[in-house]
Residue frames as a rotation matrix with the C-alpha (Angstrom) as fourth column:
MET 1
0.656 0.513 0.554 -2.87
-0.700 0.138 0.701 10.33
0.283 -0.847 0.450 -70.48
PRO 2
-0.421 -0.878 0.228 -0.35
-0.903 0.382 -0.195 8.28
0.084 -0.288 -0.954 -68.37
ALA 3
-0.201 0.286 -0.937 -0.68
-0.209 0.922 0.326 4.53
0.957 0.262 -0.125 -68.39
ALA 4
0.802 0.558 0.212 -2.25
-0.340 0.136 0.930 2.93
0.491 -0.818 0.299 -65.27
GLU 5
0.556 -0.683 -0.473 1.06
0.746 0.661 -0.078 1.19
0.366 -0.310 0.877 -64.59
ASN 6
-0.417 -0.755 0.507 2.81
0.447 -0.655 -0.609 4.51
0.792 -0.027 0.610 -64.36
ILE 7
0.164 0.550 0.819 0.17
-0.585 -0.614 0.529 5.85
0.794 -0.566 0.221 -61.94
ASP 8
0.936 0.186 -0.298 0.55
0.084 0.706 0.704 2.72
0.341 -0.684 0.645 -59.79
ASP 9
0.128 -0.975 -0.182 4.33
0.848 0.203 -0.490 3.16
0.515 -0.091 0.853 -59.82
MET 10
-0.311 -0.181 0.933 3.91
-0.090 -0.972 -0.218 6.78
0.946 -0.152 0.286 -58.80
TRP 11
0.626 0.638 0.449 1.77
-0.517 -0.091 0.851 5.80
0.584 -0.764 0.273 -55.79
VAL 12
0.786 -0.397 -0.474 4.21
0.541 0.813 0.215 3.09
0.300 -0.426 0.854 -54.74
ARG 13
-0.243 -0.934 0.261 7.16
0.689 -0.355 -0.631 5.47
0.683 0.027 0.730 -54.91
LEU 14
-0.171 0.219 0.961 5.32
-0.344 -0.927 0.150 8.33
0.923 -0.305 0.234 -53.16
LEU 15
0.781 0.568 0.259 3.97
-0.431 0.190 0.882 6.22
0.452 -0.801 0.393 -50.28
LYS 16
0.661 -0.604 -0.445 7.18
0.696 0.715 0.062 4.34
0.281 -0.351 0.893 -49.73
GLU 17
-0.265 -0.937 0.226 9.46
0.798 -0.345 -0.494 7.36
0.541 0.050 0.840 -49.80
ASP 18
-0.614 0.063 0.787 7.36
-0.126 -0.992 -0.019 10.14
0.779 -0.110 0.617 -48.33
PRO 19
-0.767 0.303 -0.566 6.09
0.642 0.381 -0.665 9.92
0.014 -0.873 -0.487 -44.70
GLU 20
-0.735 0.509 -0.448 4.05
-0.289 -0.833 -0.472 13.03
-0.613 -0.218 0.760 -45.21
ALA 21
-0.546 0.549 -0.633 2.23
-0.692 0.131 0.710 11.40
0.473 0.825 0.309 -48.16
ARG 22
-0.603 0.312 -0.735 1.29
0.439 0.898 0.021 8.47
0.666 -0.310 -0.678 -45.85
GLN 23
-0.811 0.277 -0.515 0.07
0.402 -0.377 -0.835 10.93
-0.426 -0.884 0.194 -43.24
ILE 24
-0.680 0.547 -0.489 -2.04
-0.694 -0.695 0.188 12.73
-0.237 0.467 0.852 -45.81
MET 25
-0.523 0.465 -0.714 -3.49
-0.352 0.645 0.678 9.45
0.776 0.607 -0.173 -47.03
LEU 26
-0.684 0.257 -0.682 -4.34
0.672 0.587 -0.452 8.32
0.284 -0.768 -0.574 -43.49
LYS 27
-0.772 0.432 -0.467 -6.05
-0.049 -0.772 -0.633 11.65
-0.634 -0.466 0.617 -42.81
GLU 28
-0.539 0.594 -0.597 -8.05
-0.826 -0.233 0.514 11.30
0.166 0.770 0.616 -46.02
ILE 29
-0.635 0.310 -0.707 -9.02
0.185 0.950 0.250 7.72
0.750 0.028 -0.661 -45.04
HIS 30
-0.749 0.347 -0.564 -10.40
0.600 -0.005 -0.800 9.00
-0.281 -0.938 -0.205 -41.73
GLU 31
-0.680 0.501 -0.534 -12.27
-0.470 -0.858 -0.207 11.80
-0.562 0.111 0.820 -43.43
LEU 32
-0.583 0.435 -0.686 -13.77
-0.618 0.311 0.722 9.43
0.528 0.845 0.088 -45.97
ILE 33
-0.727 0.327 -0.604 -14.91
0.557 0.795 -0.240 7.07
0.402 -0.510 -0.760 -43.23
GLN 34
-0.705 0.455 -0.545 -16.67
0.297 -0.509 -0.808 9.99
-0.645 -0.731 0.223 -41.51
ALA 35
-0.542 0.473 -0.695 -18.26
-0.771 -0.610 0.186 10.96
-0.336 0.636 0.694 -44.80
GLY 36
0.304 0.675 0.672 -19.54
-0.325 0.737 -0.593 7.37
-0.896 -0.039 0.443 -45.29
GLU 37
0.560 -0.178 -0.809 -17.39
-0.819 0.025 -0.573 6.82
0.122 0.984 -0.132 -48.41
ILE 38
0.438 -0.345 0.830 -16.44
-0.434 0.727 0.532 3.26
-0.787 -0.593 0.169 -47.46
GLU 39
0.840 -0.122 0.529 -15.81
0.471 0.649 -0.598 1.92
-0.270 0.751 0.602 -50.98
THR 40
0.690 -0.633 0.351 -13.32
-0.151 -0.600 -0.786 4.71
0.708 0.489 -0.510 -51.73
THR 41
0.435 -0.512 0.741 -11.78
-0.895 -0.161 0.415 4.23
-0.094 -0.844 -0.528 -48.29
LYS 42
0.706 -0.149 0.692 -11.32
-0.018 0.974 0.227 0.47
-0.708 -0.173 0.685 -48.89
GLY 43
0.847 -0.393 0.358 -9.53
0.451 0.176 -0.875 1.13
0.281 0.902 0.327 -52.15
MET 44
0.485 -0.688 0.541 -7.16
-0.559 -0.719 -0.413 3.65
0.672 -0.103 -0.733 -50.53
LEU 45
0.500 -0.227 0.836 -6.58
-0.763 0.340 0.549 1.28
-0.409 -0.913 -0.003 -47.62
ARG 46
0.877 -0.168 0.450 -5.71
0.314 0.909 -0.273 -1.60
-0.363 0.381 0.850 -50.00
THR 47
0.668 -0.647 0.368 -3.15
0.180 -0.339 -0.923 0.62
0.722 0.683 -0.110 -51.75
LEU 48
0.409 -0.524 0.747 -1.64
-0.833 -0.548 0.072 1.82
0.372 -0.652 -0.661 -48.47
ILE 49
0.647 -0.141 0.750 -1.33
-0.436 0.738 0.515 -1.69
-0.626 -0.660 0.416 -47.07
LYS 50
0.894 -0.295 0.337 0.15
0.447 0.643 -0.623 -3.14
-0.033 0.707 0.706 -50.31
VAL 51
0.562 -0.676 0.476 2.74
0.056 -0.543 -0.838 -0.38
0.825 0.497 -0.268 -50.56
THR 52
0.270 -0.452 0.850 3.73
-0.872 -0.490 0.016 -0.07
0.409 -0.745 -0.526 -46.93
CYS 53
-0.253 -0.347 0.903 3.56
-0.896 0.436 -0.084 -3.12
-0.364 -0.831 -0.421 -44.72
GLY 54
-0.715 0.062 -0.696 1.68
-0.402 0.779 0.482 -5.80
0.572 0.625 -0.532 -46.65
PHE 55
0.281 0.960 0.000 -1.36
-0.617 0.180 0.766 -7.81
0.735 -0.216 0.643 -45.70
PRO 56
0.152 -0.225 -0.962 0.59
0.508 0.853 -0.119 -10.34
0.848 -0.470 0.244 -43.52
ALA 57
-0.857 -0.514 -0.005 1.63
0.283 -0.464 -0.839 -7.58
0.430 -0.721 0.543 -41.12
ILE 58
-0.446 0.794 0.414 -1.95
-0.797 -0.562 0.220 -6.42
0.408 -0.232 0.883 -40.77
SER 59
0.356 0.570 -0.740 -3.07
-0.242 0.821 0.516 -9.99
0.903 -0.004 0.430 -40.35
ASP 60
-0.342 -0.588 -0.733 -0.61
0.607 0.458 -0.650 -10.55
0.717 -0.667 0.200 -37.50
GLU 61
-0.956 -0.081 0.283 -1.72
-0.118 -0.775 -0.621 -7.35
0.270 -0.627 0.731 -35.78
VAL 62
-0.285 0.935 0.209 -5.51
-0.938 -0.317 0.138 -7.90
0.195 -0.157 0.968 -35.98
GLY 63
-0.649 0.002 0.761 -5.46
-0.379 0.866 -0.325 -11.70
-0.660 -0.499 -0.562 -35.62
ARG 64
0.563 0.823 0.071 -7.22
-0.317 0.294 -0.902 -12.43
-0.763 0.485 0.426 -38.89
ASN 65
0.109 -0.467 0.877 -6.18
0.729 0.638 0.249 -14.36
-0.676 0.612 0.410 -41.95
SER 66
-0.641 -0.453 -0.619 -4.60
-0.033 -0.790 0.612 -12.06
-0.767 0.413 0.491 -44.59
LYS 67
-0.886 0.386 0.256 -6.94
0.362 0.232 0.903 -13.44
0.289 0.893 -0.345 -47.25
SER 68
0.024 0.926 -0.378 -9.89
1.000 -0.023 0.005 -12.53
-0.004 -0.378 -0.926 -45.05
ILE 69
-0.045 -0.114 -0.992 -8.59
0.357 -0.930 0.091 -8.97
-0.933 -0.351 0.083 -44.77
MET 70
-0.948 -0.303 -0.101 -8.15
-0.013 -0.278 0.960 -8.78
-0.319 0.911 0.260 -48.53
ARG 71
-0.536 0.829 0.159 -11.75
0.743 0.374 0.554 -9.93
0.400 0.415 -0.817 -49.02
MET 72
0.077 0.542 -0.837 -12.94
0.884 -0.426 -0.194 -7.44
-0.462 -0.724 -0.512 -46.44
LEU 73
-0.256 -0.293 -0.921 -11.45
-0.032 -0.950 0.311 -4.59
-0.966 0.109 0.234 -48.50
ALA 74
-0.811 0.035 0.585 -12.81
0.566 0.300 0.767 -5.89
-0.149 0.953 -0.263 -51.80
PRO 75
-0.822 0.570 -0.014 -15.48
-0.533 -0.759 0.376 -3.78
0.204 0.316 0.927 -53.60
ASP 76
-0.040 0.985 -0.166 -19.09
-0.696 0.092 0.712 -4.44
0.717 0.144 0.682 -52.64
VAL 77
-0.145 -0.040 -0.989 -18.19
0.572 0.812 -0.117 -6.37
0.807 -0.583 -0.095 -49.44
ASP 78
0.610 0.377 0.697 -19.61
-0.390 -0.624 0.678 -5.19
0.690 -0.685 -0.233 -46.11
PRO 79
-0.302 -0.880 -0.366 -16.64
-0.082 0.407 -0.910 -5.66
0.950 -0.244 -0.195 -43.78
GLY 80
0.568 0.419 -0.708 -18.38
0.705 0.196 0.681 -5.03
0.424 -0.886 -0.185 -40.49
ILE 81
0.751 -0.207 0.627 -17.44
-0.227 -0.973 -0.049 -1.88
0.620 -0.105 -0.777 -38.62
LYS 82
0.792 -0.491 0.363 -15.41
-0.368 0.091 0.925 -3.47
-0.487 -0.866 -0.109 -35.76
ALA 83
0.438 -0.666 0.603 -13.23
0.680 0.685 0.263 -5.58
-0.588 0.295 0.753 -38.10
PHE 84
0.541 -0.196 0.818 -12.87
0.669 -0.489 -0.560 -2.74
0.510 0.850 -0.133 -40.61
MET 85
0.821 -0.228 0.523 -11.75
-0.390 -0.893 0.223 -0.21
0.416 -0.388 -0.823 -37.99
ALA 86
0.690 -0.631 0.355 -9.24
-0.029 0.466 0.884 -2.74
-0.723 -0.620 0.304 -36.58
VAL 87
0.332 -0.555 0.763 -7.70
0.932 0.320 -0.173 -2.94
-0.148 0.768 0.623 -40.03
VAL 88
0.700 -0.027 0.714 -7.72
0.260 -0.921 -0.290 0.84
0.665 0.388 -0.638 -40.40
LYS 89
0.869 -0.354 0.347 -5.92
-0.485 -0.465 0.741 1.27
-0.101 -0.811 -0.576 -37.04
ALA 90
0.530 -0.696 0.484 -3.44
0.402 0.709 0.579 -1.52
-0.747 -0.112 0.656 -37.79
ALA 91
0.394 -0.397 0.829 -2.57
0.877 -0.107 -0.468 0.09
0.274 0.912 0.306 -41.14
GLU 92
0.820 -0.101 0.564 -2.11
-0.177 -0.981 0.081 3.40
0.545 -0.167 -0.822 -39.40
ARG 93
0.747 -0.582 0.320 0.25
-0.332 0.090 0.939 1.91
-0.576 -0.808 -0.126 -36.82
GLN 94
0.401 -0.644 0.651 2.21
0.705 0.671 0.229 -0.01
-0.585 0.367 0.723 -39.43
SER 95
0.570 -0.149 0.808 2.56
0.604 -0.590 -0.535 3.13
0.557 0.793 -0.247 -41.60
MET 96
0.897 -0.225 0.380 3.84
-0.396 -0.790 0.468 5.04
0.195 -0.570 -0.798 -38.64
LYS 97
0.675 -0.665 0.320 6.53
0.182 0.570 0.801 2.44
-0.715 -0.483 0.506 -38.06
MET 98
0.391 -0.503 0.771 7.99
0.919 0.171 -0.355 3.33
0.046 0.847 0.529 -41.49
MET 99
0.869 0.029 0.494 8.56
0.115 -0.983 -0.144 6.95
0.481 0.181 -0.857 -40.46
């Protein structure tokens, strides 16, 4: 079984280098939101943000402190739908800039 560090490295490389992988992840994020799988969605969103644009870029776009956004995406935190969707949309726009 590969070490967790290797899996993390794989995700970093894949999401940074492959615009199609980012598109697939964004599509999956939207599908998970529709399915009500918010905890899984938050984990994927954290990964996408860390690998692509970083929390400061999302913070600038949505007008919230980056630490607040990190807490919003933490497990077992109810982010509130309006704030959560603003972060999802900002992450989507930032990911598209990388293409």
